[in-house]
Steps between C-alpha positions, in 0.01 A plus 500: 500500500741790448772261392264344248413843354869590479576179317218569253629852440854370452378236256303767310811719472711206383232399248477861376875511448493167321223623273688822428745325264561709191557394141634759258397475134645678196424476128757493218337509157769654280838391370769460765672838480705710743177662623311174566815345653534796735133461598541130583821552695347785703190287568720217633678746727166640621366149572810430709472831687133437585561132580232387257405133485606497138516710184291387203610622156211460255684482170410523133808584295631427150861523622748780541858596564758264648653759733161595649405134539819420691443798726161359602632145545779625729240675715285184516796283595600740780145554627409401858132499400363225271440625147218334306481553124148441371456500121158662489230582407384212283656511154818671622857395428843504659722499194874559467614708801165426667579127496832562678332706773225240545756222536689707759197558723451312826158389375409491129130496413300533180137567415299288251575578136839656573843401364867513594824467300659629180796624703759529223714807580463822302795551267617849422719541195520566132550153364804317376728229635606701804140551604429129450789411730392758757142372481622149581690629803196694623277194453740276693521754780120532520457121497747459785326776694151352472632149582653631821172670588298185431739290705480737797119499493471126433338545159543320167858575394477328160192697399655827622800436272277423200292814565815704436662299221186398307248767613247234605189597693254316726136542598415518869402130521818388319710729720352350817540145370866559413576671833569838348245668730355413840126548458209620286245747637188646340540839669685680777256375767555139396875564496497626859300193608754272327793677665358449852735279702757466220856460626765706322873473547650846553876455526562285807146547634160360409204740488137388527257725313173615659315663213142380541293803593806727492461869429572576134701816439515602134815702429493730197791640303568864589463772239876526437545130429179497298636782283832318457313182410295682237791670324707179511244339271666469154195645324491804730878546475473495119218757495695726739806476275303593188315781680833635624655509152194663342465752785859616458455519123195727541692721744803536269270566201307767690737655756316652792203262492633361833223244565613244237859536620409448866281197426761358261787539745307340788381214277852436372648492851228257618563285191872479569425411861281215375769387256735436793267223615424358154703298244553791261650441156681824415491421126121525523527832687736642235263391221214691665715811538611463135134479396422832674803661331379373159152643560645839596732508197212413268308802628806727460641391164185354336620166365145434378436230762806281446647584840162459666465147361846418632402653833189285529699183431775600746248590770308173468815287504644699789177464699496123451868473592493745793474228765678189376376204699307179428273575797180666367447665838813709448433606137293780352166374371426537128163644606697793642771523234270520196282793622799697630698458176191576291413820689860625503548422130165663412599820681830534315354394163234770534781743579685392184185534290434852629863591435483379139166674450648826627798472266274440201262784581575822312571793733207738536689794647819696429679526165466132416131514574447739208675288236265350242213704640261628232336840469430770242677807363335823621713711265727427208796306633839511323871528582447846645234381742131487554237385752360151562241364739621173658392316817250771588758780490617761247871458411762681298587267212717471190529260208747424223215510249232766505173388657179690426272627775247240621703201383542196727851474645709260711780588742837356395739697723489716811747780572428688817157657452495456118371204304619373167202365311426337170183484298284189525388394156 
């Protein structure tokens, strides 16, 4: 009887251990940037350290940077834990760099209504024959890379090549039919059920997955990587750049204000950090800086708006050109550019208008403020002198022609505390 109880206890322990299999899950919803690449690589390392059954990357990405993509693929290829890329939730996509990472995974899965493809590499340049030649080299390199990945994972090599060269895309059903992915799952639970018992080749070994009923561990991006991910967004980087330039302008215009200078300096440093991870076109950056200079000059020298108009044009063109890439995920949205340019231009135009208004307004104090002021003679005023009441004050006055007492007069010259006046007919 005791032996029977011991066997039951042993079986219970073994069953408990078997049921304690762990599946780690992460979500990647942004462009593939240094921050998101770091998150995926660290998650792979954590899954290996904790001996997880597998790591599931739920992905919805419009694409991203080639260097970050290759960093993730290297980590997947070297992983001792199966990596499953699941294009989810429904309606998601794995475009450009996302398609490469999906093809590199040990198991590629998609949810209904999702898509994969459009993997033509991002070209960074300023146009011209040299850029065309370089673009061809980059495309050939990317095509060879994705073909090697597809061959290693036993996926459709011909389609992988066309995804790079022709930017073709597939729905989930087409991808499964053409052996681009391994399975379709409605949700994460269905995915885990489908992975149960699947054999995966890991180097020289074959691993059998036990995911049915496994504990799901959702891994979140830490605050540091989340911050890096946010500021690496082209729209955020652009806003930080503009805020930095304007903040420094306010500080230099009003020395000692401190706050605008501090905010501007921090924003500018964060913007330049973001630019290191983005395909920046420095011609666009220079156009934006030129626009700010034009706005400042228009306030200082009052060109009656000509410089401001040039500044608006330069700022808009510079904003559009700031990140030169055919990938929309790595460009600044027009919905961000238009309001930022409009608000910045409005601020400086108002400054120009106030400057012009000030120049055209007659001084109301000092010597110049008395010129053309009208009053009346309180005594007879002639070359020898007299008294006049002007601007609410009694003044010593003189005139080339004699002016009778009580006559209306106008100030034509000011010398010290004496006014030269003439009679108003």
